[in-house]
N, C-alpha and C positions, 0 to 999 in steps of 0.2 A: 507504136502502142496499138494493139489490135482493137481495143474498145474505142479508140479515136479514129480508126480507119487510116492509120498513118504508119503501119508497121514497116513498110518498105523504105519510106523516107527516114524513119528513125534508125533503121539498120544501116542505111548508107551514111547518115551523118554521124552515127556512132563510131565510124572508122576514124574520126578526128581525135578520139580520146587516146592519149599517149601517156607514158609513164615518165615523162620529162617535159620541162619547159622548152618550147621551141627557141632556137637561138635568136630568132628575130624578136622574141618577146621578153628577153632578159632585161633589156634597158627599160622596157615598158613597166615591168615590176619595180625596178629600182627607183623610178621617179615618182611613184604614187605616194600621196600624203595620207592616204587612208586605205584600209582594207576591211571588208566584211568577213566576219569569222563566226562559224557555227561550232558549238561545243555542247557537251553533255554534262548535266549536273549529277549528283550521286543517285538520284532517283531515275536516271536515264531520260529526263526531260531535255528537250533540245532548246537552246537559246541562241539568238543571233546578236552579235555585238558589232559596233563599228569602232575599230582601233585606229587612232590617228597619231601622226608624228611629223617631225620635220622630214622632207623628202630624203630618202635614203634609209629611213628606219626599217624598211623592208628591202631586202636585197636577194636577188637570185644569183648567188655567187657561182653556181654551177647549174646545169639543166636538171640535176637530180635533187636539189635542195634549195629551200627558201629560208633566209635568216630574218629574224625579227629582233632588233636591238631595242631593249626596253629603256635604255638611257636617253633615247631620242623621242620617246612617246610624249604626247601632250594630252591624250584622252585620259579618262578617269582611272586612277590606280585601283579603285574598288569595283570596277566592272566585273560582273559575274564570270566573265571568260577566264580570268586569272585563277580563281579557285576551282573552276571546272576542269581546266587542263591538268591541274595537279593530280586529280583523281582519275581522269580518263584522257589518254593522249591523242585520241583521234579528233581531227578538226577538218572543217571544210572552209576554204577561203575563196573570196570573190574579189578580184581586182577590177574596178570599174572606173573609168575616166569619164565622168558625166559630160564634160565639155565636148568630147570627141565621140562619145557613145561607144568606145572600145571597152571590151571586158574579157576577162580570162579567169577560168576556174582552176584552182589547185587544191586537191584533197590528199590527205595523208596523215601519218602519225607524227607526234611532236616529241622532241627530246630537248632537254634543257642544257644551256651552256654551263660548264663547270664553274665559271667565275660569277654566275648569277646575273649576267648582263643581257640575257635574252633567251630565245629558243630557236629551234630549227625544225622546219616541216619537211619531212621526206616526201618527195613527189610520187604518189601512187597513181593519181589521175590528173591530167591537165588537158584542157580543151578550150577553144574560143567559143563565143556565143554571138547570136545575132544582135544587131543594135536597135531593134524595134522597141518602142514604148518608153525609151529613156528620155526624160526631160533634161535638157542641157543646163548645167550649172557650172560655174567656175568656183574654185575654192582656194582660199589663201589661209595658211597657217599663221595665226597671229600670236600664239603663245610660245614662250621660250622653254617652258618646263612642264613636267607632268603634273596633272591635276590630281591632288590627293583627296580622298574621302569626299567625293562629290555627293551632294544631297540626294537621297534616294527615298522614294515612296513605293509601297507595294499594295496590291489588292487582288480581289478575286472576281470583280465584275466591272463593266464599263460604266464609269461615272458620266454625268452629262458633259463634263469638260473633256474626257477622253473620247466620247462619241463625236464631239465637235472636231477634235483633232483628226480623228480617223476619217471622217466624211469629207474633210477638206484636203486630205493628202492626195498627192499625185504620184507618189513613189513609196514602195515598201520593199522589204527584203524578206525572203522566206527560207526557213531552215527545214530540212527533211533528212531522213536517213534510211538507207536500205537495211542496215543493221547497226549495232553499236560501233562497229569499226569502219563504217563507210557512211559518213554524214556529208551534207552538201548545203550550200547556201546559194540562192538565186535572187533575181530581181523581178519585180512586177511594177508596171507603171500604167498610167492612164490619166484622163482628165479628172480633176477633183470631183469626188462623188462616185468614182468607179468601185470603191469598196462600200458595200451596203451594211447597215446595222440591222440585224433581224431581231435581236433582243439584247439584254444587258450582258450576255455571255457568248453571243454568236454573230459572226460576220459572214457575209456572202461575197465571194470574189470571182469575177469572170476569168475564164481561161482563154486568152486571145491566141490567134495564130502566131507561132514562133518558128523555132528551128526543128520542131517535131521530134525532139529527143526526149521530151517528157521526163526530165530528171526529177522534178518535184512530184508530179502526179504519179509517175511510175513508182517512186518510193512510197507514196501514200497508199497505193494498192497493196503493198506488202506490210508496211509499218505506218500506222496512222499518226504517230507522234509528229508534231509540227511546231514551228516557231515563226513569229513575225517580228520585224523591227520597223518602227516608224521613226523618222528623224524630223524634228522641228528645225528647219534650215534657218530660221530667224533667231531662235533663242539658243540653239545648240543642245536642247534636251533630246533624250531618246526615250522611246516607249518600247520595251521588250515584252513580248507576249509568248507564253508557252501553253500548249494545249494539244488538241488532235484535230485532224482533218477528215472530212467526209466528202467524197466525190459525188457530183450530181450532173450526169450527162443527159438527163431527161426533162429538165426544167423548161418552162415556157420562156421564149425569147422574142416576144412580139415586137419589142422596141429595138431589137438587134443590139442589145447591150454586150454581147460577146463577140461582135464583129463577124458573126456567121458561124461560129463553131458550135453554139448551143451547149457549151461546156461551162459549168460552174464548179466551185468547191466551197464548202463551208468550213470555217475555222471555229472550233469550240474551245473557249478559253478555260484554262485551269488557273493561271495566275499571271500577274503583270508586275513589271518594274519600271518606274518612271525615274529618270536620273538626269541630272545636269552634267552630262559627261563630255560634251563637245564644245565647251565654251571657248576653246582656243582656236576654233575654225570660223571663218567668215565666208558665207556663200553668196554668190550673185546669180540670180535666175537669168537665163538667156532666152529659151523658148521651149515650147512643148514639142513632143514628137509628132511628126506628120502622120504617123500611123495610128495615133490615138483614136479610139472609137467615139 
């Protein structure tokens, strides 16, 4: 990305992007108990969801396609993802194993199984990511069945309770899109407090050094629509935010809160959804990333 003085690195790392899942990653996909999924609503707003199930609910049956079996889901049946993909088939997926800090992106269009038992994602883009800033957690699936009609709240500004949640978070997931047919979900992490509240509708997020591919920031330069997902790893609640992003590469960084990049971006909230969607998961914190600023 030329604005970040990393065009050569980004070009080199961009060669990792393929149109299939590497053979060595097929079993990695199969054993994951959750996946992050970005989707578009009817107004083309981006949302990020965490879909969870018994291991094997996601399967890379071939390098060209990933299957999701809804019969083995334990996350909320009324997550916004399910209504979104009916109207718009493009999704972005992030498989991330927090305990090992391994992660893999898979983006592409969705088709539905004729018998109504799930969906298939055709692999258009697939690539690994660097392990930095991931806080290690182990997860166990404790529920046996899918959660129906999880309690949901909505709003248009950050309440005191939401501000406390956000400023104590060490992990978030971000959705972006080059266009309506190419959307993406990524990970951001740091020590608690790395996300700042500027006002009741605006967050400020540092951009640390990573793999220099700038998937999210590159998308934001073309299309400012953005989404965030925060997970309460104790209660199983999720906080989904949709809005737009604004890049800031000129802000002061006297306290080195960006780890030396001098890059921030602001998230401007349009609306939020708070949902008890992951009650069937039990998380155990292990340690913070040694790269945290």
